[in-house]
C-alpha positions as CSV (number, residue, x, y, z in Angstrom):
1,M,3.8,-24.6,-5.0
2,K,7.3,-23.1,-4.5
3,Q,8.1,-19.4,-4.2
4,S,11.5,-19.9,-5.7
5,L,14.2,-22.5,-6.4
6,T,17.2,-23.3,-4.2
7,F,20.6,-22.8,-5.7
8,K,21.1,-26.6,-5.8
9,E,17.8,-27.0,-7.8
10,T,19.0,-24.2,-10.1
11,I,22.3,-25.8,-11.1
12,P,20.8,-28.4,-13.4
13,I,18.8,-25.7,-15.2
14,G,21.9,-23.6,-15.5
15,L,23.8,-26.6,-17.1
16,M,20.8,-27.1,-19.5
17,L,21.0,-23.5,-20.5
18,F,24.8,-23.8,-21.0
19,A,24.1,-26.8,-23.3
20,I,21.6,-24.8,-25.3
21,F,24.0,-22.0,-26.1
22,F,27.2,-24.0,-26.3
23,G,26.8,-24.7,-30.0
24,A,29.5,-26.1,-32.3
25,G,28.9,-23.3,-34.8
26,N,29.6,-20.5,-32.3
27,M,33.1,-21.8,-31.4
28,I,34.5,-20.4,-34.6
29,F,33.9,-16.7,-33.7
30,P,36.0,-16.1,-30.5
31,P,39.3,-17.4,-32.1
32,L,39.0,-15.1,-35.1
33,L,38.1,-12.2,-32.8
34,G,41.1,-12.8,-30.7
35,Y,43.3,-13.2,-33.8
36,S,42.1,-9.9,-35.2
37,S,42.0,-7.8,-32.0
38,G,45.5,-8.7,-30.9
39,T,46.6,-6.7,-27.8
40,N,43.0,-5.3,-27.6
41,I,41.7,-8.8,-27.0
42,W,40.5,-8.2,-23.4
43,I,38.4,-5.2,-24.5
44,S,37.0,-6.8,-27.6
45,I,36.1,-10.1,-26.0
46,S,34.3,-8.2,-23.2
47,G,32.0,-6.7,-25.8
48,F,31.6,-10.1,-27.4
49,V,30.6,-11.7,-24.1
50,V,28.1,-9.0,-23.4
51,S,26.2,-9.6,-26.7
52,S,26.7,-13.3,-27.1
53,I,26.1,-14.3,-23.5
54,G,24.6,-11.4,-21.6
55,L,21.9,-10.5,-24.1
56,P,20.6,-14.1,-24.5
57,L,20.3,-14.4,-20.7
58,L,18.4,-11.1,-20.5
59,A,16.2,-12.3,-23.4
60,I,15.2,-15.4,-21.5
61,A,14.5,-13.4,-18.3
62,A,12.5,-10.9,-20.4
63,I,10.5,-13.5,-22.2
64,S,9.7,-15.3,-19.0
65,L,7.6,-12.2,-18.0
66,F,5.4,-13.0,-21.1
67,G,5.0,-16.7,-20.4
68,G,7.8,-17.5,-22.8
69,N,5.8,-16.2,-25.8
70,V,7.7,-13.8,-28.0
71,S,4.6,-13.1,-30.0
72,T,2.9,-11.6,-27.0
73,L,5.8,-9.2,-26.5
74,A,6.1,-8.3,-30.2
75,S,2.4,-7.7,-30.3
76,R,2.9,-4.7,-28.0
77,I,4.2,-2.9,-31.1
78,H,1.3,-4.0,-33.4
79,P,-0.7,-7.2,-33.6
80,A,1.0,-7.9,-37.0
81,C,4.4,-7.8,-35.4
82,G,3.3,-10.7,-33.2
83,V,3.7,-12.8,-36.4
84,I,6.3,-10.8,-38.4
85,I,9.0,-10.6,-35.7
86,P,8.9,-14.4,-34.7
87,L,8.9,-15.1,-38.5
88,I,12.1,-13.0,-39.0
89,I,13.7,-14.7,-36.0
90,Y,13.0,-18.2,-37.2
91,L,14.2,-17.4,-40.7
92,A,17.5,-16.0,-39.3
93,I,18.1,-19.0,-36.9
94,G,16.7,-21.3,-39.5
95,P,17.2,-21.6,-43.3
96,F,18.7,-18.2,-43.9
97,F,21.8,-18.4,-41.7
98,A,22.0,-20.8,-38.7
99,I,21.0,-24.1,-40.4
100,P,23.2,-23.6,-43.5
101,R,26.1,-22.6,-41.2
102,T,26.0,-25.9,-39.4
103,G,26.7,-27.5,-42.8
104,T,29.5,-25.2,-43.7
105,V,31.1,-25.3,-40.3
106,S,31.1,-29.1,-40.2
107,Y,32.6,-29.2,-43.7
108,E,35.3,-26.7,-42.8
109,M,36.1,-28.7,-39.6
110,A,35.5,-32.3,-40.6
111,V,36.2,-32.5,-44.3
112,A,38.3,-29.6,-45.7
113,P,41.4,-30.2,-43.5
114,F,41.8,-33.6,-45.0
115,L,41.6,-32.5,-48.6
116,S,44.4,-31.3,-50.8
117,T,44.4,-27.6,-51.7
118,T,43.3,-28.5,-55.2
119,M,40.3,-30.5,-53.9
120,Q,39.3,-27.8,-51.5
121,N,39.0,-25.3,-54.4
122,Q,36.6,-27.6,-56.3
123,W,33.0,-26.3,-55.9
124,Y,31.4,-29.7,-56.3
125,I,33.1,-31.1,-53.1
126,L,31.1,-28.8,-50.9
127,L,28.0,-29.4,-53.0
128,L,28.3,-33.1,-52.6
129,Y,29.0,-32.9,-48.9
130,T,26.1,-30.6,-48.1
131,F,23.7,-32.6,-50.3
132,I,24.5,-35.7,-48.1
133,Y,24.5,-33.6,-44.9
134,F,21.1,-32.0,-45.4
135,G,19.7,-35.3,-46.7
136,I,20.6,-36.9,-43.4
137,T,19.2,-33.8,-41.6
138,F,15.9,-34.2,-43.4
139,F,15.7,-37.9,-42.7
140,L,16.3,-37.4,-39.0
141,S,14.0,-34.4,-38.8
142,L,11.1,-36.5,-40.1
143,N,10.9,-38.1,-36.7
144,P,13.3,-36.2,-34.3
145,S,13.2,-39.0,-31.8
146,K,15.0,-39.5,-28.5
147,L,18.0,-40.9,-30.5
148,V,19.0,-37.4,-31.6
149,D,18.5,-36.1,-28.0
150,R,20.7,-38.9,-26.7
151,I,23.4,-38.3,-29.2
152,G,23.3,-34.6,-28.2
153,K,23.6,-35.4,-24.5
154,Y,26.8,-37.4,-25.2
155,L,28.3,-35.0,-27.8
156,T,28.0,-31.8,-25.7
157,P,30.1,-33.2,-22.9
158,L,32.5,-34.7,-25.4
159,L,32.9,-31.5,-27.3
160,L,33.3,-29.6,-24.0
161,I,36.0,-32.0,-22.9
162,M,37.9,-31.7,-26.2
163,I,37.7,-27.9,-26.1
164,S,38.9,-27.9,-22.5
165,I,41.9,-30.0,-23.5
166,I,42.7,-27.7,-26.4
167,I,42.4,-24.7,-24.2
168,V,44.7,-26.1,-21.5
169,K,47.3,-27.2,-24.0
170,A,47.2,-23.9,-26.0
171,I,47.5,-21.7,-22.9
172,S,50.2,-23.8,-21.3
173,S,52.1,-24.0,-24.6
174,P,51.1,-21.0,-26.7
175,V,52.0,-21.1,-30.3
176,G,53.0,-17.5,-30.4
177,S,52.7,-14.1,-28.8
178,I,50.0,-11.5,-29.0
179,S,50.6,-8.8,-31.7
180,T,49.1,-5.6,-32.7
181,P,45.3,-5.5,-33.5
182,S,44.0,-5.3,-37.1
183,D,42.7,-2.0,-38.4
184,S,39.0,-2.8,-37.6
185,Y,40.0,-3.4,-33.9
186,Q,42.2,-0.4,-33.5
187,K,39.3,1.9,-32.6
188,S,36.4,1.0,-30.4
189,P,37.4,-2.6,-29.9
190,F,34.6,-3.1,-27.3
191,F,31.8,-2.1,-29.7
192,K,33.5,-4.1,-32.5
193,G,33.4,-7.2,-30.3
194,F,29.8,-6.4,-29.3
195,I,28.7,-6.4,-32.9
196,E,30.7,-9.6,-33.7
197,G,28.7,-11.3,-31.0
198,F,25.6,-10.8,-33.1
199,L,26.9,-13.6,-35.4
200,T,26.1,-16.2,-32.7
201,M,22.4,-15.3,-33.0
202,D,21.9,-16.5,-29.5
203,A,19.9,-13.5,-28.3
204,L,17.4,-14.2,-31.2
205,A,17.3,-17.9,-30.4
206,A,16.7,-17.1,-26.7
207,L,13.5,-15.2,-27.6
208,V,12.0,-18.3,-29.1
209,F,13.7,-21.1,-27.2
210,G,13.5,-19.5,-23.8
211,I,10.3,-21.3,-23.2
212,I,12.3,-24.5,-22.7
213,V,14.1,-23.0,-19.6
214,I,10.9,-21.4,-18.3
215,N,9.0,-24.7,-18.5
216,A,11.9,-26.5,-16.7
217,I,11.5,-24.0,-13.8
218,K,7.7,-24.3,-13.8
219,E,8.1,-28.1,-13.6
220,K,9.9,-27.5,-10.3
221,G,6.7,-25.9,-8.9
222,V,7.5,-22.2,-9.4
223,T,4.7,-20.3,-11.0
224,N,5.2,-16.6,-10.0
225,K,6.5,-14.5,-12.9
226,K,9.0,-12.7,-10.8
227,S,10.3,-15.9,-9.2
228,I,10.6,-17.5,-12.6
229,A,12.6,-14.5,-13.9
230,K,14.8,-14.6,-10.7
231,S,15.5,-18.3,-11.1
232,T,16.2,-17.8,-14.8
233,I,18.8,-15.1,-14.0
234,V,20.5,-17.3,-11.4
235,A,20.6,-20.3,-13.9
236,G,21.8,-17.8,-16.5
237,L,24.7,-16.7,-14.4
238,I,25.8,-20.4,-14.0
239,A,25.7,-20.8,-17.8
240,A,27.4,-17.5,-18.3
241,L,30.3,-18.5,-16.2
242,G,31.0,-21.6,-18.3
243,L,30.5,-19.9,-21.6
244,S,32.6,-16.9,-20.7
245,I,35.6,-19.1,-19.7
246,I,35.3,-21.0,-23.0
247,Y,34.9,-17.9,-25.2
248,I,37.6,-15.9,-23.5
249,S,40.0,-18.9,-23.7
250,L,39.3,-19.5,-27.4
251,A,39.8,-15.8,-28.1
252,Y,43.2,-15.9,-26.3
253,I,44.1,-18.9,-28.4
254,G,43.3,-16.9,-31.5
255,A,45.3,-13.9,-30.3
256,T,48.4,-16.1,-29.9
257,S,48.0,-17.7,-33.3
258,Q,49.0,-14.8,-35.5
259,T,52.3,-16.5,-36.4
260,F,50.3,-19.0,-38.5
261,G,49.5,-16.3,-41.1
262,T,46.1,-15.0,-42.3
263,F,42.8,-16.9,-42.0
264,E,39.6,-16.6,-44.0
265,N,37.4,-17.6,-41.0
266,G,37.5,-18.9,-37.5
267,S,37.1,-22.6,-38.4
268,V,40.3,-22.6,-40.5
269,L,42.2,-20.9,-37.6
270,L,40.9,-23.4,-35.1
271,T,41.8,-26.4,-37.2
272,N,45.3,-25.1,-37.7
273,V,45.8,-24.6,-34.0
274,V,44.5,-28.2,-33.2
275,Q,46.7,-29.7,-35.9
276,H,49.7,-27.9,-34.6
277,L,49.0,-28.9,-31.0
278,F,47.7,-32.5,-31.4
279,G,48.6,-33.6,-34.9
280,Q,46.3,-35.4,-37.4
281,Y,44.7,-37.7,-34.9
282,G,43.6,-34.8,-32.7
283,L,42.3,-33.0,-35.8
284,S,40.4,-36.1,-36.8
285,L,38.7,-36.5,-33.4
286,L,37.7,-32.8,-33.3
287,G,36.4,-33.0,-36.8
288,I,34.2,-36.1,-36.1
289,T,32.9,-34.5,-32.9
290,M,32.1,-31.2,-34.6
291,L,30.3,-33.1,-37.5
292,F,27.9,-34.9,-35.2
293,A,27.5,-31.8,-33.0
294,C,26.6,-29.7,-36.0
295,L,24.2,-32.4,-37.3
296,T,22.3,-32.6,-34.0
297,T,22.0,-28.8,-34.0
298,S,20.8,-28.8,-37.6
299,V,18.1,-31.4,-36.8
300,G,17.0,-29.5,-33.8
301,L,16.7,-26.2,-35.7
302,V,15.0,-27.8,-38.7
303,S,12.4,-29.5,-36.4
304,A,11.8,-26.3,-34.5
305,C,11.4,-24.2,-37.7
306,G,9.2,-27.0,-39.1
307,R,6.8,-26.8,-36.2
308,F,6.7,-23.0,-36.3
309,F,6.0,-22.8,-40.0
310,T,3.3,-25.5,-39.7
311,T,1.4,-23.2,-37.4
312,L,1.7,-20.4,-40.0
313,F,0.8,-22.6,-42.9
314,P,-1.4,-25.4,-41.5
315,K,-2.4,-26.6,-45.0
316,I,1.2,-27.6,-45.8
317,S,2.4,-30.8,-44.0
318,Y,5.3,-30.8,-41.6
319,N,7.2,-33.1,-44.0
320,K,6.9,-30.8,-46.9
321,I,7.9,-27.8,-44.8
322,I,11.1,-29.4,-43.5
323,L,11.9,-30.6,-47.1
324,I,11.7,-27.0,-48.2
325,I,13.8,-25.8,-45.3
326,C,16.5,-28.5,-46.0
327,L,16.6,-27.7,-49.7
328,F,16.9,-24.0,-49.1
329,S,19.6,-24.5,-46.5
330,F,21.4,-26.8,-48.9
331,G,21.5,-24.0,-51.5
332,V,22.6,-21.3,-49.1
333,S,25.3,-23.4,-47.6
334,N,27.0,-23.7,-50.9
335,L,27.9,-20.0,-50.7
336,G,30.6,-21.2,-48.3
337,L,31.2,-20.3,-44.7
338,S,33.0,-17.0,-45.3
339,M,30.4,-15.6,-47.7
340,L,27.6,-16.8,-45.4
341,I,29.1,-14.8,-42.5
342,K,29.7,-11.8,-44.7
343,L,26.1,-11.8,-45.9
344,S,24.5,-12.5,-42.5
345,L,26.3,-9.7,-40.6
346,P,24.5,-6.7,-42.3
347,I,21.1,-8.3,-41.8
348,L,21.9,-9.2,-38.2
349,I,23.0,-5.6,-37.6
350,V,19.5,-4.5,-38.7
351,I,17.6,-7.2,-36.6
352,Y,19.6,-7.1,-33.4
353,P,18.9,-3.5,-32.2
354,V,15.2,-4.2,-32.6
355,A,15.5,-7.4,-30.5
356,I,17.6,-5.5,-27.9
357,V,15.0,-2.8,-27.6
358,L,12.2,-5.3,-27.2
359,I,14.2,-7.1,-24.5
360,I,14.7,-3.9,-22.5
361,L,11.1,-2.8,-22.9
362,A,9.9,-6.1,-21.6
363,F,11.3,-5.3,-18.2
364,F,9.3,-2.0,-18.2
365,D,6.1,-3.5,-19.6
366,R,4.2,-3.2,-16.3
367,F,4.5,0.6,-16.7
368,I,4.1,1.0,-20.5
369,K,1.9,-2.0,-21.6
370,D,-1.0,0.4,-22.4
371,K,1.4,2.8,-24.2
372,Q,1.8,1.3,-27.6
373,A,3.4,4.5,-28.9
374,V,6.4,3.9,-26.6
375,Y,7.0,0.5,-28.2
376,V,6.5,1.9,-31.7
377,G,8.7,4.9,-31.2
378,S,11.6,3.1,-29.7
379,V,11.6,0.2,-32.1
380,L,11.1,2.5,-35.1
381,G,14.0,4.7,-33.9
382,A,16.3,1.7,-33.5
383,L,15.2,0.2,-36.9
384,L,15.9,3.4,-38.9
385,I,19.5,3.7,-37.7
386,S,20.2,0.0,-37.9
387,I,19.0,-0.2,-41.5
388,V,21.6,2.5,-42.4
389,Q,24.2,0.7,-40.4
390,G,23.4,-2.5,-42.2
391,L,23.6,-0.8,-45.6
392,E,27.0,0.6,-44.7
393,T,28.3,-2.8,-43.6
394,A,27.1,-4.2,-46.9
395,E,28.7,-1.3,-48.7
396,L,25.4,-0.2,-50.1
397,A,25.0,3.2,-48.4
398,S,25.5,6.5,-50.3
399,D,28.3,8.9,-49.2
400,S,25.8,11.7,-48.6
401,L,23.8,9.4,-46.2
402,L,26.9,8.4,-44.3
403,T,28.0,12.0,-44.0
404,F,24.7,12.9,-42.5
405,M,24.9,9.9,-40.1
406,Q,28.2,11.3,-38.6
407,Y,26.0,13.7,-36.6
408,V,24.3,10.8,-34.8
409,P,26.1,10.0,-31.5
410,L,27.9,6.6,-31.4
411,Y,27.1,5.9,-35.0
412,N,30.7,5.2,-35.9
413,E,30.9,2.7,-33.0
414,G,27.8,0.9,-34.5
415,M,25.6,2.0,-31.6
416,G,23.9,5.0,-33.1
417,W,20.5,3.4,-32.7
418,I,20.7,3.7,-28.9
419,L,20.0,7.4,-28.6
420,I,17.5,7.4,-31.4
421,A,15.6,4.5,-29.8
422,L,15.6,6.4,-26.5
423,L,14.4,9.5,-28.3
424,G,11.6,7.5,-30.0
425,S,10.5,6.1,-26.7
426,L,10.3,9.6,-25.1
427,I,8.3,10.9,-28.1
428,G,6.0,7.8,-27.8
429,L,5.6,8.5,-24.1
430,M,4.5,12.1,-24.8
431,I,2.1,10.9,-27.5
432,S,0.6,8.4,-25.1
433,G,0.2,11.0,-22.4
434,R,-1.6,13.4,-24.8
435,T,-3.8,10.6,-26.1
436,K,-4.8,9.7,-22.5
437,Q,-5.4,13.3,-21.7
438,C,-7.6,13.8,-24.7
439,S,-9.6,10.6,-23.9
440,T,-10.4,11.9,-20.3
441,T,-11.5,15.3,-21.4
């Protein structure tokens, strides 16, 4: 039995962690962020890195303290939350957002650039493509064998090599200069970038997939919770270094691409840059690689969601569940990438603060595990403000409500939930203290 891993032993786990978070779908966000933030790129990308890389690594470290089981952590709020919160996470990273996004991103990168403008505007093209795409996903998910894993092992390095070539070429021969930021990035670019990082959904994924990393560390002979958490952090720093370099570089590429005009989403921007730098052949190679990378991600997510929902609904077979997931994802994907992102952001703005609060509380669980009111107060406080924030993002909040919210510190920056969550935890702490005092008298 080992007390801890050496740095050499941690490197492979760090690379595995890098591969988990280096998803094809996430590459479309940094370029658009850089494009929109302009001269504020370094501030905004810092916020993006914190939420898209820092939070997932903290999530894995936090969940390692609970044996990799997010249900155990969520049950600290209420036993029902041990089912509800994992369910919400799997729906978000599954058929609601992440799985459909793999279909739309692969379409935008591998199909749309090679169609005429007239063909791109025909709704049935996306319908036909996603029908075939999710049909293949369903077929492969029926028996997610080592074939998909092997393809993934080759595609991740290939995608990394291609992105590295694009980055080197774009930085050495920039297509333009950095201009002024858009209106949304003029004020509080750090917090704007932080919220944009929610779209990666990696912090949510880390809460349910962190068990993979934890098991890899345990297989090395480390069993102590603190040692596992320490090894996770070291492995996370290795992954964070690689991811940060890629995200920052992609953001810089976007910031120097304002001369191309306006873009509806990051995939269109990225394909324009690649076509400008490498021509049609480079665009074709990137498109094919992205297609297979998205497909393997889709199969992995469908399989994971299928296994989870099978535990919730044991009377329904795995095959029927993944069929439902694929059909639902097929329907959602036909909203298109831009609409899917627009719809997902308000919901993620509601979900993420709750996840962040849970991640933070996990590190203090040894002091508050018998103080349920602390969990309830902090999560409820974060949820109340984040719901309003989500409604505002969706343009559904009333003017009177928004006027009232101006009194909440950091609300305009999208971080109003922080103080209210802290206040809720303090109230919960006082309630727990009084309850304990009453029980002893």
